[in-house]
N, C-alpha and C positions, 0 to 999 in steps of 0.2 A: 472516660472513653479512654482505655491503653494506647499508645501509641506502636508504633508497628515493633519498635525494638524493645517496650515492656511485656508487648505478649509471646518476643520471641524468648525474651529473658525467662520467664513464667514457666515457657515451655521444657528451656534448658534444664530450668532449677527443676521441674517434675521428672524429665527422663533422666536425671544423675541421681534422682533420691527412689525410682522405682524402679530404674534397669537394673540386671545383674551385676554384683562390682566385676569392672575387669571385662564386659562382653565389649565389642565390638563400638554398641549400640551407648552402652553407656560411658566409653574411652570420648567417643566423640561428643556425645551431650556437654559431660564434666569437662572438656576443652574448651567448648564455646561458653557455657557456664562461669567457668573460670575468668575468661577475659573479660565478661562481660563486667564481672567484679574488679579486676584487677582494672581494667583503665575507665570502669563509670562510666559506660554506655547507655546505661538507664539510673534517673535520680530515685533511686528508690533504696527504702528504709533495710532492705536485706541486704544491700549487697554488701560487701565485708571483704576488703581489698588484702587482707590479711590471711583469709581465708584462700581466695583464688588464687592468689602466688601459692600457698601451699597446696592446692589443690594442680596446680601448673606443675609445680616440682615431683609429686607424688607421680604423675602423669609419665612427666621426666625420666626418674628415677627408675620405673617400673618399663623401661623400654618404648615409650608411648610419641614414635620419632617427631607427630606433627605437635608435641610440647617443646621441642628442646628450642626450636629459635625463639618460642613466648618467654621461656625461661631466660634465656641471653639476656633478651630483649628488655625483661625486668631489671637485671642484672647493671647490664650499658647504661640504664636511667636510672638506676634506684628506685624504680617503683615498684612501692610493697616491700624492699630490701633495702639493706646498704646495698651501696654501689660497690662494685666489684666488678673491674674490665678485665680480670684476669678470669674470672668466671664467666664472663658473658662470652671471650673470645673463645673459652673449649665448648661452652654451649652451641656457640654459631658453628664452630669445625666440627663440631659433630653431627651437628644440624646439616648444613653442606654437603657431611660424607654419607651420612646414615641416610637422611631425610632428601635428599639431594634438592633441597631449597637453594634459590637461586637468592632470594633475599639474604639468607643468611651465610652465603658463599660470599657476594658483593658486601657485607657487614664485615668477614673475618679478613677479607682481602684488605677492605681499608684499616681492620686494625691493625692488620702485619705492617703496613708500610707507614703507620704511625707508632708502629711500635711498643704496641701496649701492653704486649704479652711474654710470657717468660719461653714463650716456642724459641728455639734460635732462630738468627735472622738468617741464616743458611736455609733453613726449611722455610721459613715465611719466602724469602726469596722464590725459591723455587716454585714454591705452588704459585707464587702470584705470577712469576714468569710464565709458568705452563698454562694455568689460565686467559694470559694476555693471548699467546701464540694460537689458544684454541680460539680465541676471540674473534681474531686476527685471518684463521683461515674462513672460522664460519661467514666473515663478513665480504669477504673475498669470494665465499661460494653465491652468498647473495648478487654481491654485482653480478657477477658469471651469469647466473639464473636471470635477473633481471634488464641485465644490460645487452 
């Protein structure tokens, strides 16, 4: 009997293989199929981490914003690719800016503070400071509403 993860993996693989390439259904299914392979969410002989990373990279290169964060994560952790913090930084920045991904924004800001990118210190400090100001404003609004 297949686990829920294995059933989902089978579904995403089938949707990836049968949907018209670059359709919305294909991109969504391919993203999930690739994530299952990259992060080994199932113990299935069909999981291929290299193929998973290639699919994520293709989606990201084709402008599919949902893939930006995951490509950044692969580069940051060295999962399926050679670890490259500058590439991770670039993909997190793109995800934060284009996909409005809060997790990517947090990772991007952590990397700014850790000074792991080639981006100028002033740019990083400015973006991180602006985020801190917005966070403080939102926190004060929350206190005002709930207080």
